[in-house]
Structures are given as C-alpha cells and as structure tokens.
C-alpha positions as CSV (number, residue, x, y, z in Angstrom):
1,M,7.7,-50.3,-54.5
2,K,9.6,-46.9,-55.0
3,R,5.9,-46.0,-56.3
4,S,4.0,-47.6,-53.0
5,T,6.9,-46.0,-50.7
6,I,6.3,-42.5,-52.5
7,S,2.4,-43.0,-52.2
8,L,2.1,-43.7,-48.4
9,I,4.4,-40.2,-47.8
10,P,1.6,-38.0,-48.2
11,V,-0.4,-40.1,-45.9
12,I,2.1,-40.2,-43.3
13,V,2.2,-36.2,-43.7
14,V,-1.3,-36.2,-43.3
15,M,-1.5,-38.5,-40.3
16,L,1.7,-36.6,-38.5
17,L,0.0,-33.2,-38.6
18,A,-3.5,-34.9,-37.2
19,G,-1.2,-35.9,-34.6
20,L,0.1,-32.6,-33.8
21,V,-3.5,-30.7,-34.1
22,L,-4.8,-33.4,-31.5
23,T,-1.5,-33.1,-29.3
24,T,-1.8,-29.1,-29.0
25,S,-5.6,-29.5,-28.9
26,R,-5.3,-31.4,-25.8
27,G,-2.8,-29.1,-24.5
28,A,-4.6,-26.4,-24.5
29,E,-8.2,-28.0,-23.2
30,A,-5.8,-29.0,-20.3
31,G,-4.7,-25.9,-20.0
32,R,-8.4,-24.6,-19.6
33,V,-9.2,-27.5,-17.1
34,A,-6.4,-26.6,-14.8
35,Q,-7.3,-22.8,-15.1
36,S,-11.2,-23.7,-14.3
37,N,-10.2,-26.3,-11.6
38,S,-7.1,-23.9,-9.8
39,S,-7.9,-22.3,-6.5
40,D,-5.8,-19.6,-7.7
41,S,-7.1,-17.1,-10.5
42,V,-4.7,-17.5,-13.2
43,V,-2.8,-20.9,-14.3
44,Y,-0.9,-21.8,-17.7
45,L,0.3,-25.0,-18.6
46,P,3.4,-24.7,-21.5
47,A,0.8,-25.8,-23.8
48,I,-0.5,-22.1,-23.8
49,F,2.4,-20.7,-24.6
50,S,2.1,-18.2,-22.4
51,T,3.6,-17.3,-18.8
52,R,1.4,-15.9,-15.9
53,M,2.2,-12.6,-14.9
54,E,2.8,-11.9,-11.0
55,P,2.4,-8.4,-9.7
56,G,5.3,-6.3,-9.7
57,F,6.1,-5.5,-5.9
58,D,5.4,-6.2,-2.6
59,M,4.4,-3.2,-0.5
60,A,5.0,-4.3,3.0
61,A,9.1,-4.7,1.3
62,F,8.6,-0.7,1.2
63,M,6.3,0.4,4.0
64,I,7.9,-1.5,7.0
65,G,11.1,-0.1,7.5
66,D,14.2,-2.0,9.2
67,G,14.2,0.4,12.7
68,R,17.2,2.9,11.2
69,L,16.8,6.3,12.2
70,Y,16.1,9.4,9.3
71,E,15.6,12.9,9.9
72,V,12.4,14.5,7.5
73,M,12.6,18.2,6.5
74,H,9.0,19.6,6.3
75,S,7.9,22.5,4.1
76,S,7.2,24.2,7.4
77,G,10.8,24.5,8.2
78,S,11.0,21.9,11.4
79,Q,12.6,18.3,11.4
80,A,11.2,15.3,12.9
81,R,13.2,11.8,13.3
82,H,11.3,9.3,11.9
83,Q,11.4,5.2,12.7
84,T,9.3,2.0,11.7
85,Q,8.8,-0.2,14.8
86,T,7.1,-2.9,14.7
87,S,5.0,-5.1,17.0
88,T,3.6,-8.4,16.6
89,T,0.6,-7.0,14.5
90,R,1.7,-4.1,13.6
91,F,3.9,-1.8,12.7
92,Y,3.9,2.3,12.7
93,H,5.6,5.4,11.1
94,T,7.1,7.5,14.0
95,K,7.8,11.3,13.6
96,G,9.4,12.8,16.2
97,N,12.2,11.7,18.6
98,E,13.2,9.9,21.3
99,F,11.2,12.1,23.8
100,G,7.1,11.9,21.9
101,A,6.6,10.6,18.2
102,E,3.5,10.9,16.5
103,W,2.6,7.9,14.8
104,E,0.5,6.5,11.7
105,E,-0.6,2.9,12.9
106,L,-0.6,-0.2,9.6
107,W,-0.7,-3.7,9.5
108,V,-0.2,-6.6,7.1
109,G,-3.8,-8.7,6.4
110,G,-3.7,-11.1,4.0
111,N,-3.3,-9.4,0.4
112,L,-4.1,-6.3,2.0
113,I,-2.4,-3.6,3.6
114,F,-4.5,-2.0,6.2
115,R,-4.2,1.5,8.3
116,G,-5.7,2.1,11.6
117,T,-5.2,5.7,13.5
118,D,-3.0,8.1,12.8
119,T,-1.8,10.8,15.3
120,S,-0.1,13.0,12.9
121,P,-2.7,15.3,10.8
122,G,-1.9,18.4,13.1
123,N,-4.0,20.8,15.2
124,D,-3.5,18.4,18.5
125,Q,-6.2,16.2,16.9
126,Y,-5.8,12.3,15.5
127,Y,-8.1,10.4,13.5
128,T,-9.1,6.3,13.0
129,L,-10.4,5.0,10.0
130,Y,-13.4,2.3,10.8
131,E,-15.3,-0.4,8.6
132,N,-17.9,-2.1,10.2
133,G,-17.7,-0.1,13.5
134,L,-14.2,-1.9,14.0
135,A,-10.9,-0.3,13.2
136,G,-9.0,-0.6,10.4
137,S,-9.8,0.0,7.0
138,A,-7.8,-1.4,3.7
139,W,-5.4,1.0,2.4
140,S,-3.9,-0.9,-0.1
141,P,-3.0,-4.0,-2.3
142,R,0.2,-5.6,-0.4
143,Y,1.5,-7.3,-4.6
144,W,0.9,-4.1,-6.9
145,S,1.4,-3.2,-10.4
146,V,2.7,0.1,-11.3
147,G,-0.2,2.3,-12.7
148,E,-2.9,0.1,-10.7
149,I,-5.7,1.8,-8.8
150,Y,-7.7,0.6,-5.7
151,E,-10.4,2.3,-3.9
152,R,-11.6,2.7,-0.7
153,N,-14.2,4.3,1.6
154,P,-13.6,4.5,4.8
155,Y,-15.6,6.0,7.4
156,V,-13.4,8.0,9.3
157,V,-13.4,10.2,13.0
158,F,-11.3,13.0,13.7
159,Y,-10.8,13.3,18.0
160,R,-9.1,15.6,20.2
161,K,-6.3,14.6,22.0
162,D,-7.0,15.8,24.8
163,D,-9.7,14.1,25.5
164,C,-10.9,12.4,22.3
165,G,-13.8,14.8,21.9
166,I,-15.3,14.3,18.3
167,V,-14.0,17.2,16.2
168,A,-15.6,15.9,12.7
169,S,-16.4,12.7,11.2
170,G,-18.1,11.3,7.6
171,Y,-17.2,8.7,4.9
172,Q,-14.5,9.8,2.3
173,R,-14.5,8.0,-0.6
174,S,-11.0,7.5,-2.5
175,W,-8.2,5.9,-4.5
176,L,-4.8,4.9,-4.3
177,R,-2.9,4.8,-7.4
178,F,0.4,3.1,-8.2
179,E,2.4,6.0,-9.2
180,G,5.6,5.0,-9.9
181,Y,8.6,2.6,-9.0
182,Y,12.2,4.0,-8.9
183,P,15.2,2.5,-8.7
184,T,16.8,5.3,-7.5
185,Y,15.3,8.6,-6.5
186,T,16.9,11.9,-5.6
187,F,14.9,13.7,-3.2
188,K,15.0,17.0,-2.4
189,S,17.7,17.5,-0.2
190,G,20.4,15.9,-2.4
191,L,20.2,12.3,-0.3
192,R,19.6,9.7,-3.0
193,L,17.7,6.4,-2.2
194,N,17.4,3.0,-3.8
195,D,14.2,0.8,-4.7
196,V,11.5,3.9,-3.9
197,V,7.6,3.6,-4.5
198,E,5.3,6.6,-5.3
199,L,1.9,6.4,-4.4
200,T,-1.0,9.5,-4.8
201,W,-4.3,9.8,-3.3
202,L,-7.1,10.6,-5.8
203,L,-10.8,11.9,-4.5
204,Q,-11.8,10.8,-7.8
205,K,-10.7,8.0,-10.0
206,N,-9.4,9.5,-12.8
207,G,-8.6,13.1,-11.4
208,Q,-5.6,14.6,-10.6
209,P,-3.2,13.6,-7.4
210,I,-4.5,15.2,-4.3
211,E,-1.3,13.9,-2.0
212,S,1.8,12.2,-3.1
213,Y,3.8,9.5,-0.7
214,F,7.3,8.0,-1.1
215,Y,8.3,4.8,0.7
216,A,12.3,3.2,0.3
217,R,12.7,-0.3,1.1
218,S,14.9,-0.6,4.6
219,Y,13.4,3.0,5.1
220,G,9.9,3.2,5.0
221,L,7.7,6.7,5.0
222,V,10.4,9.0,3.2
223,G,8.3,12.0,1.7
224,W,5.2,13.3,1.3
225,G,3.3,16.3,0.7
226,S,0.8,18.2,-2.1
227,D,0.5,21.2,-3.9
228,D,-1.4,23.3,-1.2
229,R,0.4,22.0,1.8
230,G,4.0,21.9,0.9
231,F,6.3,18.7,0.5
232,S,7.9,16.8,3.5
233,Y,11.7,14.6,2.4
234,I,14.3,12.9,3.6
235,N,17.2,14.9,4.5
236,E,19.6,13.1,7.0
237,I,20.5,9.7,8.0
238,H,21.2,8.2,11.2
239,A,24.2,6.2,11.7
240,P,23.1,2.4,13.7
241,G,23.3,3.5,17.7
242,Q,23.7,7.2,16.8
243,R,20.5,8.3,18.2
244,P,18.0,6.8,20.8
245,D,15.0,5.1,19.3
246,N,11.6,7.1,18.6
247,K,9.1,7.2,21.6
248,R,5.6,6.7,20.3
249,E,3.2,9.7,22.0
250,A,0.6,8.1,24.2
251,I,-3.0,9.8,24.6
252,G,-4.2,9.2,27.8
253,C,-8.2,9.0,26.5
254,L,-7.7,6.3,24.1
255,D,-7.8,3.4,25.7
256,D,-7.9,0.0,24.1
257,R,-11.8,-0.3,23.4
258,S,-11.8,3.4,22.1
259,F,-9.1,2.1,19.8
260,H,-10.3,-0.8,18.1
261,F,-14.4,0.1,18.1
262,L,-16.1,2.7,17.2
263,R,-17.7,4.5,20.2
264,Y,-21.8,5.8,18.6
265,D,-22.4,9.5,19.9
266,P,-24.7,11.6,18.4
267,E,-22.6,13.6,17.4
268,L,-21.2,11.5,14.6
269,N,-22.2,12.5,11.3
270,F,-22.4,9.9,8.8
271,G,-22.6,11.8,5.7
272,P,-19.3,12.7,3.8
273,L,-16.6,13.4,5.7
274,P,-16.1,17.8,5.4
275,P,-14.1,18.5,2.5
276,E,-11.4,20.2,5.0
277,F,-10.1,17.3,6.4
278,R,-8.3,14.6,5.0
279,A,-7.8,11.1,6.0
280,K,-5.2,8.9,4.2
C-alpha cells in the first residue's frame, strides 16, 4: 500500500499542475476577451497580474479657477487682476479689473479642452480659433500625463477690436506638451502655490518651447511667458470680498453670429498664419 500511494504522488502533482496551467490560460484568455469586448480601450482582469494606468491629471481642475482674485505682474512692469469666470458652457480667464478685463475663452468638451476667442494678444486686436468654419479648436486633452504631446492645426483669424476688420489669418500648426506637475511651485514674486501644472507650446514636435503656461488648482492661469517676450507671474492674492469682480471687456462688433461662425471674406488667407502672429 505504501508503494502504491507513493506512486500516485507524481500523477497527482502532474494533474494539479495541469489544472493550474489550464486555469491560468483560461484567465488570460478571459482577460483578452474582456479587453476586446469592452468599450474602454484597456481593461485588465486580475488574471493578467497588471493594473490599469489612468492618466495622471484632469486639466479642468487646474484651468478652471474658483473665482478668486489675484494680481499678475507682467514683463512690461504693468499689473493686471486675474479671475476665472464661468458661464453655463464656458469659462474665461479674465485679466484687468472691475472696469474692463481682457479674456480668454475656453470650455470642456468630452475629453478635450477647447479654446475660442482671446482678446488679450495686444495691439488692440483679438483672435478666434476655428475648425471647419466653427469657432473653437481643441487645445489639449482633458485627462493627461506628464510628458505627453498634443498636436493641433486650427485656422486662426486676428481681428481689430474697433471694427472687427481682419488683420491676419491662416493655419497655425503647433504642439502642446504637458511639461510638468509641481506639488509646490515658487514664482519669481516669491509666492508659492500648491498643485501647479506647466504646459509648453511648440512649433515643432520635438523643438524647443516657444511659450510656457502655468495653471494652479483653484486659481486658473497664474503665469506665462517666453524668452523673447518676457514672463508674467502671480504676485499678489486678494482676500474674498477685498476687490470687486472683474468686468469682461465687450467688443461691440463681436456679435453672436461672428462669435460662433467664420465670416468668409476675400481678405482671408488660407495658407500658414504669418510667423509674427501667435495664437495659443
């Protein structure tokens, strides 16, 4: 009896190993089936011995401030009061004061952050980004990881603020890179903010950054700049109720129709945007 019992041990071990291999094989196959049938692009079951990698950051949490007021020092030495203002479908980075503030228009659409009109490029001009004749162009992914790059090629039109006449137009291909996340970041003013992201704007995919943008959780846009045009940065934070809300500037000729649709005109250039003009 002892010999027969001992002789069965290798058989039992082989059967157990075979069962383990079969179970593991079925588990792996189940994982592959789950991936192919899921509406999500990547789904892993425990049998795969892996974990799903979620994008690290939600850009909306950094770009959409909570309405607090703060000052930004410009490279020229001037200063502007900043505030994120929101509507039902848009949010605006305003730059000015309670009497008049230039603004950048953005919104969230699905997994993307869009840009529309920006009234702050200077020279009494504003510009609008278009895709397929409609105002608005995808600017960045909403959910993003450090080091990733996003390509875009909006059609851009610069207008005069006084009569909405065309100043320049054309396509501007560029790339936006998620340059870094900083648990704390100290600006040139000495102010230190928590949870700051840096994005850089490139005119070549692997080129040097042309401009940099800083966004802080609960604030929105808190700094930007470039080597050739200088840098702007947050330098003062106002307590709640200490200052009145910014008032967004109104451009009389920018009616609802021109705001949402491209106005086709013989002056429009459908080649590249002249290099001296920059649109985020």
